[in-house]
C-alpha positions in Angstrom: 105.5 68.9 38.3 104.8 67.6 41.8 108.5 68.2 42.7 108.3 71.8 41.5 105.2 72.3 43.6 106.7 70.8 46.8 109.8 72.9 46.2 108.0 76.2 45.6 105.7 75.9 48.7 108.3 74.1 50.8 110.7 77.0 50.1 108.1 79.5 51.1 107.4 77.7 54.4 111.1 77.5 55.0 111.6 81.2 54.4 108.7 82.0 56.7 110.3 79.8 59.5 113.7 81.4 59.0 112.3 85.0 58.8 110.6 84.5 62.1 113.6 82.7 63.6 111.2 79.8 64.5 112.7 76.9 62.5 112.6 74.5 65.4 109.0 75.3 66.3 107.9 75.0 62.7 109.7 71.7 62.3 108.1 70.3 65.4 104.7 71.5 64.4 105.0 70.2 60.8 106.2 66.8 62.0 103.3 66.5 64.5 100.8 67.8 61.9 102.0 65.2 59.3 101.5 62.4 61.8 98.0 63.6 62.8 97.0 63.9 59.1 98.5 60.5 58.3 96.5 58.9 61.2 93.2 60.6 60.0 92.7 59.6 56.4 89.0 60.7 56.5 90.2 64.3 56.9 92.4 63.9 53.9 89.5 62.6 51.8 87.4 65.5 52.9 90.0 68.1 51.9 90.5 66.4 48.5 86.9 65.8 47.7 86.1 67.6 44.4 82.4 68.3 45.2 83.1 70.2 48.4 83.6 73.9 47.9 86.9 75.5 48.9 85.1 77.8 51.4 83.6 74.9 53.2 87.0 73.1 53.3 88.5 76.3 54.7 85.8 76.6 57.4 86.5 73.0 58.5 90.2 73.5 58.4 89.9 76.6 60.7 87.5 74.8 63.1 89.8 71.8 63.4 93.2 73.6 63.7 92.6 77.2 65.0 94.2 77.4 68.5 95.9 74.0 68.0 98.6 75.1 65.5 100.3 78.4 65.0 98.5 81.1 63.0 101.3 81.1 60.5 100.9 77.3 59.8 97.1 77.6 59.7 97.5 80.5 57.2 99.8 78.3 55.1 97.3 75.4 55.1 94.5 77.8 54.0 96.8 79.1 51.2 97.4 75.5 50.1 93.6 74.9 50.1 92.9 78.0 48.1 95.6 77.2 45.5 94.1 73.6 45.3 97.4 72.0 46.3 96.2 70.1 49.4 96.9 66.8 47.7 100.6 67.9 47.6 100.7 68.8 51.3 102.7 65.7 52.4 105.3 66.2 49.7 105.5 69.9 50.7 106.0 69.1 54.3 108.6 66.4 53.4 110.6 69.0 51.3 110.4 71.5 54.1 111.5 69.0 56.7 114.5 67.9 54.6 115.4 71.6 53.9 115.4 72.4 57.7 117.6 69.3 58.4 119.9 70.2 55.5 120.3 73.7 56.9 121.3 72.2 60.3 123.9 69.9 58.6 121.8 66.7 59.0 121.7 64.5 56.0 118.9 62.1 55.4 120.0 58.8 53.8 117.8 56.0 52.4 119.7 52.7 52.1 118.3 49.7 50.4 120.1 46.3 50.6 119.3 42.8 49.5 119.6 41.5 53.0 119.2 42.9 56.5 122.3 44.6 57.7 123.9 44.1 61.1 124.3 47.1 63.5 128.1 47.1 62.8 127.4 47.3 59.0 124.9 50.1 59.5 127.4 52.0 61.6 130.1 51.7 59.0 127.8 52.9 56.3 126.8 55.9 58.4 130.5 56.7 59.2 131.4 56.5 55.5 128.6 58.8 54.5 129.7 61.3 57.1 133.3 61.2 55.8 132.2 61.6 52.1 129.6 64.3 52.6 129.5 67.8 54.2 126.9 66.7 56.8 127.7 66.7 60.5 125.0 64.1 61.3 123.1 61.5 59.3 119.5 60.3 59.7 119.5 56.8 58.4 116.6 54.9 56.9 117.2 51.2 56.0 115.1 48.8 54.1 115.6 45.5 52.4 114.9 44.7 48.7 115.6 41.1 47.7 115.4 42.3 44.0 118.7 44.0 44.4 120.3 40.5 44.6 123.3 42.0 46.4 125.1 45.3 47.0 123.1 48.5 48.0 121.5 51.6 46.8 122.0 54.8 48.8 119.9 57.9 48.2 120.6 61.3 49.8 118.3 64.0 48.4 118.7 63.9 44.6 121.9 61.9 44.7 121.8 58.1 44.2 124.7 55.7 44.5 123.7 52.3 43.0 126.1 49.5 43.6 123.5 46.7 43.4 124.1 43.5 41.6 120.8 43.9 39.8 122.1 47.2 38.2 125.4 45.7 37.4 123.7 42.8 35.6 121.5 45.2 33.7 124.5 47.2 32.6 126.3 44.0 31.5 123.2 43.0 29.6 123.1 46.4 27.8 126.8 46.1 26.9 126.3 42.6 25.5 123.4 43.8 23.5 125.5 46.6 22.1 128.2 44.1 21.1 125.5 42.0 19.3 124.3 45.0 17.4 127.8 46.0 16.3 128.6 42.4 15.0 
């Protein structure tokens, strides 16, 4: 459900940005706003508080952001408040950001490995992804997960390539279990 919400509102924001030919400005503004909201957790608590009326939240939103962000983005935030979707705002902004990057030919890849990769290994992975996808540029995010044991997991959007030792061991375990059931 949350994915459907982020897609619906993220697509609407994307369409607005494209209609006004302001994709770059919207992306910059959304990126800055996400950072500001992340740094100010109390504002988030206020906007999600169930006992504060929507009208009061809207008044606060307008006081805080009017003149500091575009009227279009402020209007979008007020719509999100009115539809009681503020708790989904970060996911909506993430979807919007990914959609803008995708439209520009920039892929966003999340790579998990069991051990830290060298710069040479990271560069090889990025080059391989550029060769095997339609993207012109990759934005790479790396993290380590010792639970993978070895190998890596790469996620680009909804696509996942899992070549981790953990997954291979789990598959082997399933196959052995199936053999035991058939005997």
